[in-house]
C-alpha positions, -999 to +999 in steps of 0.1 A: -032+005-544-044+036-562-065+034-593-047+038-626-052+073-641-073+058-670-098+045-644-106+078-628-142+092-628-150+116-654-173+147-657-206+135-672-225+167-669-221+205-662-249+226-652-250+264-646-279+284-631-279+322-639-300+329-607-319+315-578-348+293-588-340+300-625-336+269-646-302+253-649-287+248-683-264+220-694-232+232-710-203+212-725-176+232-707-173+261-683-146+284-672-136+285-635-120+316-621-098+312-591-114+327-560-147+333-578-163+302-592-178+291-626-185+321-651-223+323-656-233+305-625-254+322-597-226+316-571-199+332-593-182+358-572-194+343-538-170+342-510-166+303-508-193+285-526-177+283-561-185+248-574-206+220-564-197+184-574-219+153-572-216+116-581-238+099-607-234+067-586-249+085-556-277+100-577-286+064-587-287+054-550-309+084-542-332+074-571-334+038-557-344+053-523-369+077-538-384+052-563-381+078-591-353+093-613-331+119-596-318+137-627-283+155-624-299+188-635-326+184-609-302+187-580-287+221-593-252+209-587-225+222-611-205+191-619-215+155-620-189+128-622-194+092-634-189+073-602-176+071-566-185+093-538-170+129-537-143+137-511-161+157-482-132+165-458-128+203-455-094+213-469-091+182-491-084+189-528-094+175-561-084+183-597-110+184-625-098+193-660-074+223-656-091+234-623-078+228-586-106+227-561-106+226-523-135+213-501-154+238-481-181+216-468-208+188-476-236+200-498-269+197-481-300+189-501-324+217-502-362+212-496-368+229-530-358+195-544-391+181-532-409+206-555-384+202-585-379+164-584-407+151-562-418+146-527-390+129-506-362+139-529-343+159-504-345+129-479-333+105-506-304+128-513-294+131-477-257+123-475-256+119-513-259+155-524-222+162-531-196+187-519-191+224-520-157+235-533-138+267-537-117+273-569-080+275-559-067+275-596-089+285-623-091+270-659-115+252-683-135+222-672-154+200-698-176+170-700-152+141-702-125+157-681-111+133-653-120+140-617-091+132-594-090+134-556-056+144-543-040+125-515-040+144-482-034+141-446-062+150-423-042+175-401-030+192-433-065+195-448-077+209-414-050+236-414-059+246-450-096+247-443-089+269-412-067+292-432-092+295-459-120+303-434-097+329-419-089+346-452-126+345-462-136+361-430-109+387-433-121+396-468-158+397-458-149+421-428-130+443-452-159+445-476-185+449-448-200+414-451-208+391-422-178+368-414-180+331-421-189+308-391 
């Protein structure tokens, strides 16, 4: 039985980083542009890495493994939701605020986390580092917005993921960039 709409996870934090290795800044809301990502974030305009989403519940699990706090800002993920794990199946979709997202891949923890959070942080976040999404429908997302994973069939999600990869590869080839794997 699905959870009632009032019991959905909510966005607890939004972080944007203007550039690589530059400090993230917490914001109350952000604008997501379809096909481009979050305005003001270092990945805005990238081919497919538009928004990263993580779970506060999984951050708590990582902190328990690490034996130290794992702050939402320390992971450099864009959105943190209040609970549950985040959908990871490529092609699956989720809605957060006005924004429709599609899973690209699992977000792998970076070794930089060991410098930023503490030794062992990347290992503690293994399988808990969230998901990378592309923005299909843009809009505003704000702290307090509901995060809802949309029902899907695995074969349908796989077809969407393949079509998205093909479109991204074609766009990359047209612009002279290396195609996606």
